[in-house]
C-alpha positions as CSV (number, residue, x, y, z in Angstrom):
1,M,-36.1,-9.6,-13.2
2,D,-34.6,-10.5,-16.5
3,W,-31.6,-8.3,-16.0
4,L,-31.0,-9.9,-12.8
5,T,-30.6,-13.1,-14.2
6,S,-28.9,-11.8,-16.9
7,F,-26.3,-9.8,-14.9
8,I,-25.8,-13.4,-12.6
9,Q,-25.3,-15.7,-15.5
10,D,-22.7,-13.0,-16.9
11,L,-21.0,-12.8,-13.6
12,Q,-20.7,-16.7,-13.9
13,Q,-19.1,-16.8,-17.2
14,S,-16.6,-13.9,-16.1
15,G,-15.5,-15.6,-13.0
16,P,-11.8,-16.4,-14.1
17,A,-11.6,-12.9,-15.5
18,L,-12.7,-11.5,-12.1
19,W,-10.6,-13.9,-9.8
20,H,-7.7,-12.4,-12.3
21,G,-8.4,-8.8,-11.8
22,L,-8.7,-9.2,-8.3
23,S,-5.3,-11.1,-8.0
24,I,-3.8,-8.1,-9.9
25,T,-5.3,-5.9,-7.3
26,L,-4.0,-8.0,-4.3
27,K,-0.6,-8.2,-5.7
28,V,-0.6,-4.2,-5.9
29,V,-1.5,-4.1,-2.6
30,I,0.3,-6.8,-1.1
31,S,3.4,-5.7,-2.7
32,A,3.3,-2.0,-2.2
33,T,2.9,-2.7,1.4
34,I,5.5,-5.1,2.5
35,G,7.9,-2.6,0.0
36,G,6.2,0.5,1.8
37,V,6.7,-0.7,5.3
38,F,10.0,-1.4,4.7
39,I,11.1,2.1,3.4
40,G,8.9,3.9,5.7
41,T,11.0,2.3,8.8
42,L,14.3,3.2,6.8
43,L,12.8,6.8,6.7
44,A,11.4,6.8,10.2
45,L,14.7,5.8,11.5
46,M,16.3,8.6,9.3
47,R,14.0,10.9,10.7
48,L,15.0,10.1,14.0
49,S,18.6,10.2,13.4
50,S,20.9,12.6,14.9
51,I,22.7,12.8,11.2
52,K,21.2,16.2,9.6
53,A,21.6,14.9,6.0
54,L,19.5,11.6,6.9
55,N,17.0,13.6,8.8
56,W,16.6,16.5,6.0
57,F,16.1,14.1,3.2
58,A,13.7,11.8,4.8
59,K,11.4,15.0,5.9
60,G,11.8,16.2,2.5
61,Y,10.4,12.7,1.3
62,V,7.6,12.8,3.4
63,N,6.8,16.4,2.6
64,L,7.0,15.4,-1.5
65,F,5.0,12.5,-1.5
66,R,2.2,14.0,0.9
67,S,1.8,17.1,-0.9
68,I,1.2,15.7,-4.5
69,P,-1.8,13.5,-5.6
70,L,-1.4,9.6,-6.0
71,L,-2.4,9.7,-9.6
72,L,-0.1,12.2,-10.7
73,V,2.8,9.7,-8.9
74,L,1.1,6.8,-11.0
75,M,1.1,8.6,-14.0
76,W,4.9,9.6,-13.3
77,F,6.3,6.2,-12.7
78,Y,4.3,4.9,-15.6
79,F,6.3,6.7,-17.9
80,A,9.4,6.7,-15.8
81,V,9.8,2.9,-14.6
82,P,10.4,1.7,-18.4
83,F,12.8,4.6,-19.2
84,I,15.1,4.1,-16.1
85,Y,15.1,0.1,-16.7
86,T,16.2,0.6,-20.2
87,G,19.0,3.1,-19.1
88,I,20.2,0.8,-16.1
89,T,20.2,-2.4,-18.2
90,G,20.4,-1.5,-21.8
91,N,16.9,-4.0,-22.1
92,Y,13.6,-3.1,-22.3
93,L,11.0,-4.0,-20.1
94,T,9.6,-7.1,-20.9
95,I,6.8,-7.5,-18.4
96,D,3.6,-5.8,-17.6
97,T,4.8,-2.1,-17.4
98,A,1.9,-0.9,-15.8
99,L,1.5,-3.7,-13.0
100,V,5.6,-2.8,-12.3
101,S,5.0,1.1,-12.4
102,S,1.8,0.8,-10.1
103,I,3.3,-1.4,-7.6
104,V,6.7,0.9,-7.5
105,A,4.5,3.9,-7.3
106,F,2.2,3.0,-4.5
107,M,5.5,1.3,-2.5
108,L,7.1,4.7,-2.5
109,F,4.3,7.0,-2.0
110,E,2.7,4.6,0.8
111,A,6.2,4.8,2.4
112,A,5.9,8.4,3.1
113,Y,2.5,7.6,5.4
114,F,4.0,4.2,6.6
115,S,7.1,6.2,8.1
116,E,5.1,8.7,10.1
117,I,3.4,5.7,11.6
118,V,6.3,3.9,12.2
119,R,8.1,7.2,13.6
120,A,5.1,7.9,15.8
121,G,5.0,4.0,17.6
122,I,9.2,4.5,18.0
123,Q,8.6,7.5,20.1
124,S,5.7,6.5,22.0
125,I,8.9,3.7,23.6
126,P,9.6,5.2,26.5
127,K,13.5,6.5,26.6
128,G,14.3,4.8,29.5
129,Q,14.2,1.2,27.7
130,T,16.9,2.5,25.0
131,S,19.0,3.5,28.1
132,A,18.8,0.1,29.5
133,A,19.8,-1.4,26.3
134,Y,22.8,0.8,26.1
135,A,23.8,-0.1,29.8
136,L,23.4,-3.9,28.6
137,G,26.4,-3.1,26.2
138,M,23.9,-3.1,22.9
139,S,24.8,-0.8,19.9
140,Y,22.3,1.7,18.7
141,S,21.2,-0.9,16.1
142,Q,20.8,-3.8,18.2
143,A,18.7,-1.7,20.8
144,M,16.4,-0.5,17.9
145,R,16.4,-4.5,16.2
146,L,15.6,-6.3,19.7
147,I,13.8,-3.9,22.1
148,I,12.4,-0.9,20.5
149,L,11.2,-2.1,17.0
150,P,9.4,-5.0,18.3
151,Q,7.6,-3.1,20.8
152,A,6.7,-0.4,18.4
153,F,5.5,-2.6,15.9
154,R,3.1,-4.4,18.0
155,K,1.7,-0.8,18.8
156,M,1.2,0.2,15.3
157,T,0.2,-2.9,13.8
158,P,-3.4,-1.5,13.5
159,L,-2.6,1.5,12.3
160,L,-0.7,0.0,9.7
161,L,-3.4,-2.4,8.8
162,Q,-5.6,0.8,8.7
163,Q,-3.3,2.4,6.1
164,T,-3.3,-0.8,3.9
165,I,-7.2,-0.7,3.5
166,I,-7.0,2.5,2.4
167,L,-4.4,1.4,-0.2
168,F,-6.5,-1.2,-1.1
169,Q,-9.5,1.1,-1.8
170,D,-6.9,3.7,-3.8
171,S,-5.9,1.1,-5.8
172,T,-8.8,1.7,-8.4
173,M,-6.9,4.0,-9.6
174,V,-4.6,2.1,-11.9
175,Y,-7.3,2.0,-14.1
176,A,-5.9,5.4,-15.0
177,I,-2.9,3.7,-16.9
178,G,-4.6,0.8,-18.3
179,L,-3.9,-1.8,-15.2
180,L,-6.4,-4.8,-15.7
181,D,-7.4,-5.1,-11.9
182,F,-10.7,-5.9,-10.4
183,F,-12.4,-2.6,-11.0
184,R,-11.4,-2.2,-14.5
185,T,-12.4,-6.0,-15.1
186,N,-15.6,-5.0,-14.3
187,Y,-15.5,-1.7,-16.2
188,V,-15.1,-3.2,-19.6
189,R,-17.5,-5.8,-19.6
190,G,-20.2,-3.2,-19.9
191,D,-21.4,-2.6,-23.2
192,L,-24.4,-0.3,-22.4
193,M,-24.8,2.1,-19.8
194,S,-27.4,0.5,-17.7
195,L,-25.0,-2.6,-17.6
196,L,-21.9,-1.1,-16.9
197,T,-23.7,1.0,-13.7
198,Q,-24.3,-2.7,-12.8
199,Y,-20.6,-3.6,-13.2
200,I,-19.7,-0.6,-11.0
201,L,-22.0,-1.4,-8.4
202,F,-21.0,-4.5,-8.1
203,A,-17.3,-3.7,-8.0
204,G,-18.2,-1.1,-5.2
205,L,-20.0,-3.8,-3.3
206,V,-17.0,-6.2,-3.3
207,Y,-14.7,-3.4,-2.3
208,F,-17.3,-2.2,0.5
209,T,-17.3,-5.8,1.9
210,I,-13.8,-6.5,1.8
211,S,-12.7,-3.2,3.4
212,M,-15.6,-3.6,6.0
213,I,-14.4,-7.2,7.1
214,A,-10.8,-5.9,7.2
215,T,-11.5,-2.8,9.5
216,Y,-13.6,-5.1,11.8
217,A,-10.6,-7.6,11.8
218,V,-8.0,-4.6,12.4
219,K,-10.3,-3.7,15.6
220,K,-10.3,-6.9,17.1
221,L,-6.8,-7.0,16.7
222,Q,-6.3,-3.9,18.4
223,R,-8.1,-4.8,21.5
224,R,-6.3,-8.0,21.5
225,L,-3.1,-6.1,21.3
226,S,-3.5,-3.2,23.7
227,V,-2.0,-3.3,26.8
């Protein structure tokens, strides 16, 4: 039991570092979710648009990001974000390159998946409600903003949250570009293989616990929102 006592003491001493790593993970997940849902909603509206150029662009975007590995996207943006930033502003990126590129990569990657959820949510609303909005003198944008999207988001909120849980689990991939998230904070603390295994198991237990609690909350919300 000496190893367990030593491990617990080490966790207590590493508390600030673990909280910092967890805050980085949550920062990536929350930022990518908000940005991904926003971009995904725009893509969904473009997919449903009668303008062929917008429809083709959105369809090509979704097919592209759903056909390439997430790890590859992370690597692309890790090298691309500083280059693009310098080209546009003429200045070097002074903040954490790994953090910014991770948020951008996850945001654009998840937007492809969020867009399909939003598109399905919009198509689930009866067309008669759109016709009724037009009969009241509303424009297309007003009908979407005031009538269709509020109902669609109510229906698809559980699916958006489930995709966010998947994003939370996938966020461990930022380890590949050196971002000190919660998983990497655990990983770099191990000196011996036995200790390293304990830290990885501990990180897995934390991810499992958070994901299970979030999944249970989503199911409760889904029952509450069901009509």
